[in-house]
C-alpha positions, -999 to +999 in steps of 0.1 A: -502+788+583-529+767+568-554+743+583-536+718+606-564+703+628-557+669+642-579+645+661-567+632+694-562+597+683-566+574+653-568+536+652-535+519+641-551+501+611-564+532+595-531+550+602-512+522+583-536+523+554-531+560+551-494+555+554-494+531+525-515+555+505-491+585+512-461+564+503-477+552+471-484+588+461-448+597+465-437+566+446-461+575+417-447+610+417-411+596+414-421+571+387-438+597+366-410+622+369-384+596+358-405+586+329-412+622+317-377+636+321-353+643+292-319+641+309-301+609+320-293+624+354-330+623+362-342+595+339-314+570+346-295+581+377-327+592+395-311+623+410-344+638+422-367+639+451-405+639+456-424+645+488-457+656+503-457+681+533-484+693+556-493+730+560-466+734+587-440+722+563-435+688+580-426+660+555-452+632+554-436+609+529-410+607+501-405+587+469-385+555+472-368+566+439-354+597+457-319+602+468-316+615+504-298+646+492-328+655+471-358+645+493-341+654+526-339+691+519-375+695+507-389+708+541-361+734+540-371+745+505-406+751+517-394+770+548-372+792+525-400+798+501-424+808+528-399+831+544-392+849+511-429+853+503-436+867+537-408+892+533-423+903+499-458+906+514-469+877+491-485+844+500-494+810+486-525+809+464-544+781+445-528+775+411-493+787+421-462+768+411-431+781+428-395+775+415-367+777+441-330+769+443-314+793+468-289+775+490-292+802+516-329+796+518-331+759+523-321+745+489-293+720+487-274+739+460-282+759+429-285+731+403-311+712+426-341+732+415-373+727+435-409+731+423-435+736+450-473+734+446-494+745+475-524+723+481-557+738+490-588+721+503-620+741+507-601+773+502-576+765+530-539+756+526-534+721+538-500+711+524-474+711+496-464+688+468-428+693+460-402+678+435-365+686+433-340+675+407-305+681+396-304+701+363-275+698+338-270+736+334-284+767+351-266+794+332-234+794+353-199+805+345-190+774+324-211+745+309-225+720+332-237+723+368-213+702+389-177+713+381-178+750+386-150+746+411-136+780+404-168+800+411-158+830+432-192+836+447-229+826+446-235+848+416-209+829+395-228+796+401-257+804+378-292+816+379-307+822+414-344+814+418-358+827+451-394+816+453-402+825+417-439+819+407-436+802+373-474+797+374-494+823+393-530+814+403-530+789+374-515+813+347-481+805+333-456+833+336-442+831+301-416+858+307-398+836+333-397+807+308-383+830+281-356+840+305-348+804+313-345+794+277-323+825+269-298+819+298-294+781+301-273+758+279-291+728+265-323+747+274-347+724+256-335+695+279-334+716+311-368+732+307-383+699+296-371+684+329-385+714+348-419+708+332-417+672+341-411+682+377-442+704+377-463+676+362-451+652+388-458+677+416-493+682+402-499+644+403-489+645+440-513+673+448-542+656+430-536+623+447-534+639+481-567+656+476-582+622+464-569+607+497-586+634+517-618+630+498-618+593+508-608+595+544-614+632+554-589+658+562-590+652+600-582+615+596-553+621+571-537+647+594-542+625+625-526+596+607-497+617+595-491+630+630-493+594+644-467+582+618-444+611+626-447+603+663-439+567+656-408+576+637-397+600+664-403+573+691-383+547+673-353+570+669-355+582+705-356+546+717-325+538+697-307+569+711-318+561+746-301+526+743-267+543+737-245+553+766-245+590+773-212+606+764-192+628+741-175+614+710-152+633+686-138+626+651-121+645+623-122+642+586-104+660+558-111+673+523-085+673+495-084+711+497-066+733+472-031+720+470-019+750+449-031+776+475-004+796+495-029+796+524-023+764+545-059+765+558-071+760+523-047+731+516-061+711+545-098+716+550-110+699+582-145+687+592-147+684+630-176+664+645-185+662+682-214+639+690-231+644+724-256+617+735-279+626+764-310+606+772-331+603+741-315+632+722-284+636+702-264+668+693-240+669+664-216+699+667-193+710+639-173+735+661-136+733+650-144+728+613-123+749+589-135+784+581-154+789+548-135+792+516-148+826+503-139+821+466-142+783+460-175+764+461-168+736+486-188+753+513-220+735+523-255+750+530-262+743+567-299+737+558-301+716+527-268+697+528-252+695+563-285+687+581-294+661+555-260+644+559-265+642+596-301+630+594-293+603+569-263+590+587-280+588+621-311+571+606-292+545+586-269+536+615-293+537+644-324+524+626-309+498+603-337+485+581-325+449+583-333+451+620-362+476+624-379+472+590-393+500+569-397+529+594-417+558+578-395+585+564-409+618+576-401+648+598-405+628+630-370+614+624-355+649+629-371+659+662-345+642+685-315+657+666-299+690+672-272+703+648-247+731+657-223+747+632-206+781+638-213+807+611-186+814+586-174+778+585-175+751+557-207+737+574-225+771+578-212+796+553-224+832+550-237+846+517-224+850+491-198+822+496-202+797+467-217+763+475-222+745+442-195+719+447-208+710+482-215+674+472-183+657+481-178+679+512-211+667+525-201+631+521-170+639+543-195+652+569-214+619+568-182+598+568-168+617+598-200+616+617-200+578+612-164+577+624-174+594+656-203+570+661-179+541+657-168+548+693-202+540+707-218+516+681-187+499+665-208+471+650-233+494+633-209+515+611-187+508+582-151+516+579-142+547+558-161+553+526-146+560+492-160+593+479-174+601+444-165+622+414-190+641+394-179+650+358-196+675+335-190+668+298-201+693+273-196+705+238-211+724+208-228+706+179-240+729+151-240+758+175-261+740+201-248+728+235-249+693+247-242+687+283-239+654+302-232+648+339-216+615+350-214+602+386-183+581+391-191+559+420-171+552+451-172+523+475-180+514+511-158+502+538-162+468+554-187+465+583-192+440+610-202+407+593-201+422+557-175+431+531-177+466+518-199+472+487-180+476+455-184+505+430-216+521+443-228+556+449-222+563+486-238+578+517-264+606+511-262+605+473-275+570+464-280+576+427-280+549+401-254+540+376-260+554+341-258+527+314-230+529+289-255+523+261-275+554+271-243+576+273-230+565+239-264+568+221-269+604+232-235+620+234-202+621+214-185+600+241-173+564+241-167+543+272-135+523+264-130+507+298-153+501+328-143+475+354-133+469+390-097+474+400-075+444+406-061+435+440-068+467+458-094+458+484-084+470+518-076+440+540-097+434+570-117+406+587-143+421+564-125+437+534-131+471+520-152+477+489-134+480+455-135+512+434-140+509+397-120+522+367-139+541+340-123+554+308-142+579+287-130+591+253-142+622+235-153+615+199-155+653+192-140+684+206-156+694+239-148+702+275-150+688+310-150+698+346-147+677+377-160+679+413-146+652+435-126+643+465-105+614+479-072+619+461-053+629+492-068+611+522-075+573+520-107+559+536-100+549+571-096+514+583-115+504+615-109+480+644-076+468+630-086+470+594-063+486+568-069+520+552-084+519+517-069+536+486-072+571+472-088+578+438-071+591+407-079+610+376-057+607+345-059+626+312-044+609+282-044+632+251-050+620+216-012+623+211-006+600+240+006+625+266-005+616+302-013+641+330-024+633+365-052+657+375-065+668+409-100+659+422-114+694+414-110+708+379-126+739+364-138+737+329-111+725+306-110+720+268-107+685+253-100+674+218-114+644+199-094+614+210-086+626+245-094+602+273-102+606+309-094+576+332-112+578+365-102+555+393-125+553+423-112+552+459-115+519+478-132+517+512-114+508+544-111+474+559-129+464+591-112+442+617-079+423+619-072+408+585-057+377+602-092+369+616-107+366+581-113+329+575-089+312+551-119+300+531-131+336+525-096+346+515-094+317+490-128+327+476-115+362+471-084+349+453-105+326+430-128+356+423-099+377+413-104+403+441-072+394+459-039+381+446-021+351+462+007+375+473-018+397+491-034+366+507+000+357+520+012+391+530-020+407+544-041+378+555-014+352+564-031+326+541-009+303+520-025+292+488-008+265+468-001+264+431-031+241+427-054+268+442-059+252+476-052+264+511-020+251+526-035+247+561-002+238+579+017+267+564-012+290+571-016+280+607+021+283+612+022+318+596-008+331+615+005+316+648+038+334+643+020+367+636+002+364+670 
């Protein structure tokens, strides 16, 4: 352990000044990382995380650019690194830069590589500056780092970095970098992104030391502890306001439809929420056993815990009510997570985990469903999951690799319609502009729009999934990690279930083939098209309680057809585009 002295108290004004400084450091780290990166998944989609931690590994702040699935696991990365170094008889030293991606030692999954810089002040370890980011390739079985859905174990998922010192006491370990370039496709882009991560982490370390030079170590640590205590208190107060009790829900993954094992065709996530006083326990007992030779398993630390923390924070501490509560390790103290070993939510090595992304979203969605029994006005109806597609090919003997996130949609919530065509739950990445895709890769986006007349009916309707069509301009390949083709997002409080997603391959010759949500690497020819249809979130509340004016507005905006307005909402709209109030009242009265 490093220096972790704290004063007994600090005045609130100084604490808030230091809070602002810490948050600005993390923001600068994120801004610099996005600007320095080569790949669109970091530069445009912002699939990365930046955070500062104290010497005990407690997170002090994170970048506002970050996705929860990148910043949330960072304390686990540091715990895993520390554990591995101690096992080797090694330790942190000034000038070290440590690369780490082991999903069984705190990392979210293999492609999310972390770079950790220990921060020293007067020869004592006082904290860590850490960046994580998703990399387009890490030398796995097939090109790309998201669609290796046929990986049989952790070794098939790519290079494993277990607390590797890429800089040791300030000296670059050139042999490691040679190994990376020799074993990774599109290595110039990937190693360039890694160097950007290191540079951003160094910025964080330098700014943290500048902050300490200004206020003193004792004040900075005291302010940090004060902020964590505040976040802890706010969450505990929110939990304490809930009725004690036990609440249960189930969710399901698409599974592997071609498997002879019925347990692999229907993969279940079981969630039991126990509220007792100011603490909450989330128990995954009853979840399906791990799939030993398919990578839908989720690291307990790095994916499952992050899904839980994010869901509880966003539901119980809604920022529109509570404002900007500091994001730090204080928000995890009141939460206990239980998951039996050997299950999807706590696999044992070497079960593969690289496609854990969509499984984790099911964890968040199912937890939200359980919470709906106790805070029905604070959750949304079922959420439409995402697809992640890895496109790749060879040009003059060199690989190009592109990763595209096909967004989902949210369910309706009390007082609000569901959000259309957005990245959902713990992912929260940005859309990649069509212009950026077409200017860098031999791909053309021939269609990108919202679906017509598919919004799940409810007093507050479900969000609409988009349709995106991508055409190969040269021979290449693709792989897909997704979910939501079998189980529709759930409606809530009388709302109607949403719609499942779809994936359609149309060959250059015009032959069509419906594809499952998980596809290992598959060859494509120039002219082939992939049409991705995003799932639509569930409706919230009785559709007949939606005001006729809102239904008319939906019809005029093209979200809902006149037929759906009549059939689902009991609203009669005339040929002139006006509400027939008498017919509507009569129809709605008869329905009651």
